[in-house]
C-alpha positions as CSV (number, residue, x, y, z in Angstrom):
1,M,-16.4,88.7,150.7
2,A,-15.6,91.6,148.2
3,F,-12.0,92.5,147.7
4,N,-11.0,95.6,150.0
5,P,-7.7,97.3,149.0
6,N,-7.8,98.8,152.6
7,A,-8.3,95.8,154.6
8,I,-6.4,95.2,157.7
9,F,-6.2,91.7,158.7
10,I,-6.1,90.9,162.3
11,S,-5.5,87.7,164.1
12,P,-4.5,86.2,167.4
13,S,-0.9,86.2,166.5
14,S,-0.6,89.5,164.9
15,L,-2.3,91.0,168.0
16,A,0.1,89.2,170.0
17,D,3.0,90.7,168.1
18,F,1.5,94.2,168.3
19,D,1.2,94.2,172.2
20,K,4.9,93.0,172.3
21,C,6.3,95.6,170.1
22,G,5.2,98.0,167.3
23,Q,8.3,97.3,165.4
24,L,8.0,93.5,165.6
25,Y,4.4,93.9,164.5
26,Y,5.9,95.8,161.6
27,Y,8.6,93.2,160.3
28,R,6.3,90.3,161.0
29,N,3.1,91.4,159.4
30,V,3.6,94.4,157.2
31,Y,7.2,94.3,156.1
32,R,8.0,92.4,152.6
33,S,11.4,91.5,151.3
34,P,12.7,92.8,147.9
35,R,11.0,89.5,146.6
36,G,7.8,90.5,147.9
37,L,7.7,88.0,150.6
38,K,7.3,87.9,154.4
39,I,10.5,87.2,156.4
40,Q,10.5,84.7,159.2
41,L,13.0,83.4,161.9
42,I,13.2,79.7,162.4
43,N,14.6,77.7,165.4
44,P,14.2,74.3,166.3
45,S,11.0,74.7,168.7
46,L,9.3,76.7,165.8
47,A,10.6,73.8,163.4
48,L,9.0,71.2,165.6
49,G,5.7,72.9,166.0
50,Q,5.5,73.7,162.3
51,A,6.3,70.0,161.5
52,V,3.7,68.6,164.0
53,H,1.0,71.1,162.9
54,D,1.6,70.4,159.1
55,T,1.6,66.7,159.3
56,L,-1.8,66.8,161.3
57,E,-3.4,69.4,158.9
58,Q,-2.4,67.3,155.9
59,F,-3.5,63.9,157.6
60,L,-6.8,65.2,158.8
61,K,-7.5,66.8,155.3
62,S,-6.1,63.9,153.2
63,S,-8.8,61.9,151.2
64,E,-6.3,58.9,151.9
65,P,-7.5,56.4,154.7
66,R,-6.4,57.7,158.3
67,T,-3.7,55.0,159.1
68,K,-0.5,55.2,161.0
69,E,1.4,54.6,157.9
70,E,-0.1,57.7,156.1
71,L,0.6,59.9,159.2
72,N,4.2,58.7,159.3
73,R,4.8,59.2,155.4
74,I,3.1,62.8,155.7
75,F,5.7,63.5,158.6
76,E,8.6,62.3,156.8
77,F,7.8,64.5,153.7
78,V,7.2,67.5,156.1
79,W,10.3,66.8,158.0
80,R,12.7,66.7,155.0
81,N,11.9,70.5,154.6
82,L,13.0,71.3,158.0
83,T,16.2,69.3,158.4
84,G,19.6,71.0,159.2
85,E,19.5,74.8,159.0
86,K,16.3,74.8,157.3
87,G,15.1,74.0,161.0
88,G,17.4,76.2,162.8
89,F,19.3,73.0,163.9
90,T,23.0,73.6,164.6
91,A,23.8,69.9,165.4
92,A,22.6,66.5,164.3
93,D,22.0,65.4,167.8
94,E,19.8,68.5,168.4
95,E,17.8,67.7,165.3
96,K,17.3,64.1,166.4
97,S,16.1,65.1,169.9
98,F,13.4,67.5,168.3
99,R,12.5,64.8,165.5
100,E,11.9,62.4,168.6
101,R,9.7,64.9,170.4
102,A,7.8,65.6,167.2
103,L,7.2,61.7,166.7
104,S,6.2,61.3,170.4
105,M,3.4,63.9,169.8
106,L,2.3,62.1,166.8
107,E,2.1,58.8,168.6
108,R,-0.1,60.7,171.4
109,F,-2.5,61.9,168.7
110,W,-2.7,58.7,167.1
111,A,-3.5,56.9,170.3
112,N,-6.7,59.3,170.5
113,L,-9.2,57.4,168.5
114,H,-11.4,60.2,168.6
115,F,-9.6,62.3,166.1
116,R,-9.5,59.5,163.6
117,E,-13.3,58.6,163.6
118,V,-14.7,62.1,163.9
119,E,-15.0,64.4,160.9
120,P,-14.2,68.0,161.7
121,V,-16.5,70.9,160.6
122,K,-15.5,72.2,157.4
123,I,-14.4,76.0,157.2
124,P,-12.3,77.7,154.6
125,G,-8.7,77.3,155.1
126,F,-8.3,81.1,155.3
127,P,-11.6,82.0,157.1
128,K,-12.2,85.7,157.1
129,V,-14.9,87.7,159.0
130,E,-15.5,91.3,158.5
131,L,-15.8,93.5,161.6
132,G,-16.5,96.9,159.9
133,N,-14.2,99.9,159.2
134,D,-11.8,97.7,157.1
135,L,-11.0,95.1,159.8
136,I,-11.1,91.7,158.8
137,L,-10.6,89.1,161.3
138,T,-8.9,85.7,160.5
139,G,-6.9,82.9,162.0
140,K,-5.9,79.1,161.5
141,L,-7.7,76.7,163.6
142,D,-6.6,73.1,164.1
143,W,-9.8,71.5,164.8
144,I,-13.7,72.2,165.0
145,E,-16.2,69.6,165.7
146,K,-19.9,69.4,166.3
147,D,-21.0,68.1,169.4
148,A,-24.4,67.8,171.4
149,D,-24.0,71.2,173.0
150,G,-22.8,73.1,169.8
151,Y,-19.5,73.3,168.6
152,H,-16.2,72.4,170.0
153,I,-12.8,74.2,169.1
154,I,-9.6,72.5,169.9
155,D,-6.2,74.0,169.6
156,F,-3.3,71.6,169.2
157,K,-0.2,73.0,171.3
158,T,3.2,71.7,171.0
159,G,4.9,74.5,173.2
160,K,4.5,75.8,176.5
161,E,1.2,76.3,178.3
162,E,-0.6,79.1,177.3
163,R,-1.3,82.2,179.8
164,E,-4.7,82.2,181.7
165,D,-5.4,85.5,180.0
166,S,-4.6,84.6,176.5
167,P,-7.4,85.8,174.0
168,Q,-6.6,83.2,171.5
169,L,-9.4,80.7,172.0
170,S,-12.0,83.6,172.6
171,I,-11.0,85.3,169.3
172,Y,-11.3,81.8,167.8
173,A,-14.7,81.4,169.1
174,L,-15.8,84.9,167.8
175,L,-14.5,83.8,164.3
176,V,-16.4,80.6,164.3
177,S,-19.5,82.1,166.0
178,R,-19.6,84.5,162.8
179,L,-18.8,81.7,160.3
180,L,-21.4,79.4,161.5
181,G,-24.0,81.6,163.0
182,T,-24.0,80.4,166.7
183,K,-23.0,81.1,170.0
184,K,-22.7,77.6,171.4
185,I,-19.1,77.2,171.4
186,R,-16.7,75.6,173.7
187,T,-12.8,75.6,173.5
188,S,-10.0,73.4,174.7
189,Y,-6.3,73.1,174.4
190,W,-4.6,69.7,173.7
191,Y,-0.8,70.1,174.8
192,L,0.5,67.3,172.7
193,D,3.9,67.1,174.6
194,K,2.3,66.7,177.7
195,G,-0.5,64.4,177.8
196,T,-3.7,62.8,176.2
197,D,-6.5,65.0,178.2
198,L,-7.9,68.3,176.6
199,V,-7.5,71.3,178.8
200,S,-10.9,73.0,178.9
201,V,-10.8,76.9,178.5
202,P,-13.7,79.3,179.4
203,T,-13.9,81.7,176.7
204,V,-15.0,85.4,177.3
205,D,-18.3,86.4,176.2
206,I,-18.6,86.6,172.5
207,E,-19.9,90.2,172.3
208,E,-17.5,91.4,174.8
209,T,-14.5,89.7,172.8
210,L,-16.0,91.5,169.6
211,V,-15.9,94.9,171.4
212,N,-12.5,94.5,172.8
213,L,-11.3,93.2,169.2
214,K,-12.6,96.3,167.5
215,K,-11.0,98.7,169.8
216,K,-7.6,97.1,169.4
217,G,-8.2,96.9,165.6
218,E,-8.8,100.4,165.4
219,I,-5.5,101.2,167.2
220,V,-3.6,98.8,165.0
221,K,-5.4,100.5,162.0
222,M,-4.2,104.0,163.1
223,V,-0.6,102.9,163.7
224,R,-0.6,101.4,159.9
225,E,-2.1,104.5,158.6
226,T,0.3,106.9,160.2
227,H,3.3,104.3,159.8
228,S,4.1,104.7,163.7
229,F,5.8,101.4,164.0
230,R,8.3,102.3,166.9
231,C,9.9,100.1,169.1
232,Q,8.3,99.8,172.5
233,S,11.7,100.5,174.4
234,G,11.9,103.9,172.7
235,Q,15.4,102.8,171.1
236,E,16.5,101.2,167.9
237,S,15.2,97.7,169.1
238,C,14.3,95.7,172.3
239,W,14.2,91.9,173.0
240,A,11.0,91.6,171.0
241,C,12.0,93.0,167.7
242,R,16.1,92.9,167.6
243,D,16.4,89.6,165.9
244,M,14.0,90.6,163.1
245,L,15.7,94.0,162.7
246,A,18.9,92.1,162.2
247,V,17.5,90.1,159.4
248,V,16.2,93.3,157.8
249,Q,19.8,94.8,158.2
250,G,21.0,91.8,156.1
251,K,22.7,89.9,159.4
252,G,20.6,86.7,158.9
253,K,21.1,83.7,156.7
254,L,18.4,82.7,154.2
255,V,17.9,78.9,154.5
256,S,14.7,78.3,152.7
257,M,11.8,79.9,150.8
258,D,8.2,79.0,150.8
259,P,6.7,81.4,148.1
260,V,3.5,79.6,147.5
261,N,1.9,78.5,150.9
262,R,3.2,80.9,153.7
263,K,4.7,83.3,151.1
264,Q,7.9,83.9,153.2
265,E,11.6,83.7,153.3
266,I,12.9,81.8,156.2
267,Y,16.2,82.9,158.1
268,I,18.5,81.9,160.9
269,L,20.5,84.3,162.8
270,P,24.0,83.3,164.2
271,K,24.0,84.0,167.9
272,E,27.1,86.0,167.5
273,T,25.7,88.3,164.7
274,V,23.9,91.0,166.8
275,A,25.5,93.1,169.5
276,V,23.0,94.9,171.4
277,E,23.7,97.4,174.3
278,P,22.5,95.7,177.6
279,S,20.7,99.1,178.5
280,I,18.0,98.1,176.0
281,L,17.4,94.9,176.9
282,T,14.4,94.7,179.2
283,S,14.1,91.0,178.7
284,P,15.8,88.0,177.3
285,T,15.1,87.1,173.8
286,P,12.0,84.8,173.9
287,V,12.2,81.4,172.2
288,V,9.1,80.9,170.0
289,E,7.9,77.3,170.9
290,D,4.7,77.2,168.8
291,L,3.3,78.3,165.5
292,P,1.9,81.8,165.8
293,F,-1.8,81.2,165.1
């Protein structure tokens, strides 16, 4: 794919941000710090999700034998970069609880022999598909395998269950369809915190997904071109964007940096830092429970 300086990347996570609040979308997907990096708020639930996803990604891509010892070794390495404030933990017992939850999820993963014996379909780590008019679709997929009926996309979940109308897997199906040249795709979630069974999810028709994605992408493009990243509340901030705004205003604490892989600065925000007028709080601040893919 040729370099396009006008390219606008869209993904399930960026579109979810856009749907919540234009200002949230801006701070998470457009804004760069004085160091030229993205900014990210960390919390224990997000740290748990990052630890599990990063461990599984490295384990499944490793050239080393897929042993329990190797899985645990990778986890310990990953967790060291998320301990204490780096993972948003405020107390040792809190960190211990989340660490044990992460290990339980990895135990559940290990117990499923299928993922140790079957090789996933190899696609680029940062897959990109052109949708036209400078729009490029991307996303981070956990697992794709070939089966008798075509291809199977499995998304590993470490947080709460997805809404029935979530477009994530339909967008992934479109992405894989374009990459592999097939429409024979089925999709599932695996809620690692809840059980060993996969949850099959019917996907929306791929062509319908493409039409809807292009429409949404054109709106995102127009907002970016006109720099119309207004808060959806009509006020300075809302439940969705207020914490990111506080970080930009210098009220967050920088706890770690990842200038190579995710290219971001990671912050925590003390609870007493931000005072927001009750009139603009349309909903309590949500706790991010999984990685935003």
